[in-house]
N, C-alpha and C positions, 0 to 999 in steps of 0.2 A: 709861701702862698701869695700869689699875685692877684690883683684886681684887673680883670679883663672885660672890656665892653665890646660887644659885637652887634652890629646892625644887620637887619635881615636875617635874624636868628631863628625864625620859626620853621625853616625847611632848607633843603639843599645844602650848599656849602656852609651857610651860617649855622645850621643845626649841627652839622658834622664838626665844625670848629667848637661850638658850644660843648658838645660831648667830649671832644678831645681835651679841652682845657679843664673841664670838670673832672675827667679821669686823672688829670695831673694833680688834682687837689686845689685848683685855683677857684677863686670867686668869679663867677661870670655874670655880668649884667647883660641880659639878652634883650635887645631892643627890636621891636617889630610893630607892624601896624595891627596885626591880629595874631594872637598866640595860636598854638597848635597843641594837641594832646601829647605829641612827642616832645615838644619843648617844655611843656608843663611837667613832664616826667623826668626831665634832665637834671633837676636839682639847681638850675640856674635861677637867679633873681630876674624874673620876667618883667620887662617894662613895655607894656603894650600901648596901643593907641598913639604911636609916634609915626607920623606919615612923612616919608622923605620928600614928598612933593609939596609939602606945606611948611613954609618958614615958621609960622606961628607954632605949629606942632613941635618942630625941632627945638624951638626956643624954650619949650617947657621941660626939655630933658634934664637940665641941671637941677631943677626943683625936684624932679622925680628921683634923682640920685642922692640928693642931700649933700652931706659933707664927704662923700666917698672920694678918695684919691685914686686915680687910674694909672696903672702901670702900662697898659697897652690898650689902644683903641683900634679895632678892626672895622673899617668902613666897607661893609660887604654888600649892603642892599643895592639892588639894581634891577632894571627892567630891560627887555629886549624885544624889538620888532624889526621887520625887514621892509624897508621902503626902497623900491627900485625907481630908476629914472622914468619908467613908463607909467608909474602909479603915484606921482606926486600931486595927489588931489587934496582936498580939504582935510579928509580923514588922515592921510599920511602926514600932512604938516602938523596936525594936532598930536600925532604919535611922536613925531620928532621933537616937538616942544616938550612933551611929557618926559621923554628920555633925557633931555637936558636938565629938566627940573630934578629928576631922581638921580641920574647917574653922575651929574656934574655939580649942580648946586647943592644937592643933598649932602655929599661928603664935605664940601667947603663949609656949609652952614653948620654942620654937626661938629666939625673940628673947631670952628669958632665958638660955638656954644659951650664946648667942653674945656676951653682953655684954662679956666680956673680949677678944673679937676686934674690938670696935668702938672707935672713938676720935672725938674732936671732928672734925666734918665728915662722918662716916659717915651713911649714909641707910638707912632701912628702908621697903620698899614692900610692902604687903599687898594681894594680888590678891583682891578681894572681888567683890561683885555688886550691881547696882542692885536686885536682888530682895531685898536686905537693907534697902532703904529702906522705912520704914513709910509715909511720905508718898506714895511712888510706887506703893504696892500697890493696884492697882485690879482685880485678877483673883482674888485669894485662892489657896488651895491651897498646895502645896509647903511643908508645914509645917516639916519639918526643915531644908530648905535655906534658906528665908527666915529662920527664927529663928537658925540658926547663922551666917549672914552678917550679920544685924543685931547679933548678939553680938560677932562679930569686929570690926565697925565700932566698937563701944564699947571693945573691947580696944585697937584702934589709936589711938583718941583718947586713952585713958589713957597709952599708951606715949609719945605725942607730948608730953604734959604732963610725965611722969616723966623723960623723957630730954632735955628741953630744956636743963637745966642742964649736961648733959654735951656739948652741942653736936651732938646727934644728931637729925636730922629724920625724921619718919614721915609716910607718906601712905597713903591707902586708894584703890585704883584699880579701876574697873570696866572690863574689857577690851572690852566690847561683846558682842553675840551671836556667838560665834566658832564656826566649823565645826570642832569637835573630836569625838573619839570619845565624850567625856563626854555630849554632847547628840546623839549619833547622826549626826554629820556635818552637821547642819543649822545654818546660821548666816548672818549678813549680811557677815561679814568673815573672812578667812583668818587662821590663827595668825600668819603673817608680818606681815600688816597690823596685827593687834592688838599684836604685839611692838613694832613701830615706834612706835605711839602710846604704849604703856606706857613705853618707854624715854625718849621725849620728855618725859613727865610727870616721870619720875625725874630727868632732867637739869635740869628747871626747879625742882625742889624745894629750898626753903631753910628755915631755921628760922622765917622770917617766915610761911611758908605751911604749916608743919608742922601735922598734924592734920586736913588737908582731905580731902574725899571727892570724887573726880573721875572722870569718864568718860575713857577713853583719848583721846578727841578734844579734851580740854581743858576741857569744860564742867563746871561745878560741879553736884553731885548733892545732892538733899535728903536729910536724915536720915530 
């Protein structure tokens, strides 16, 4: 029985991951800003009122966990909006800044806050997006989302380097185009299918492969 912490656990991919690990018999610490009836029914230990855009809120997470040692941390919480070159007004800039706070700084600050809860053999998985791949960008647009995900990819790679001596492996995972509320329910795979692939990649993660950027289906993605 492993101890798994998942952020953004109240819906979508995070909820599907929570249910998957609970069905495996693991203890899940489900972190969210606001819980949901589905999350409350999952059997997870719900830790709500944690806002990934607020550094002070993230800093309270270790106290909420107590002396729990974590085997796996899945940094899943994220937000999405589309800013185009023609609409870079004040509202768009505010949306871009918020995506950086949640999608980039949120995972970094959460990983930092949880260092005392991690030990040799622990794993960190950052749920990113292939939209953060510079080499794979053939359509442009989505300035805040693309940039924040490219930045969190750099964060994840640095974490892999910095945590290697502690025996902690890190991976960056693209879940696929998942039919969640974040993208209006349009997608190629369900949250449950995405969760299966993501969990498989976490299972396979070792120090030898730490720092990699993969699709949930196992294929390596370009930076």
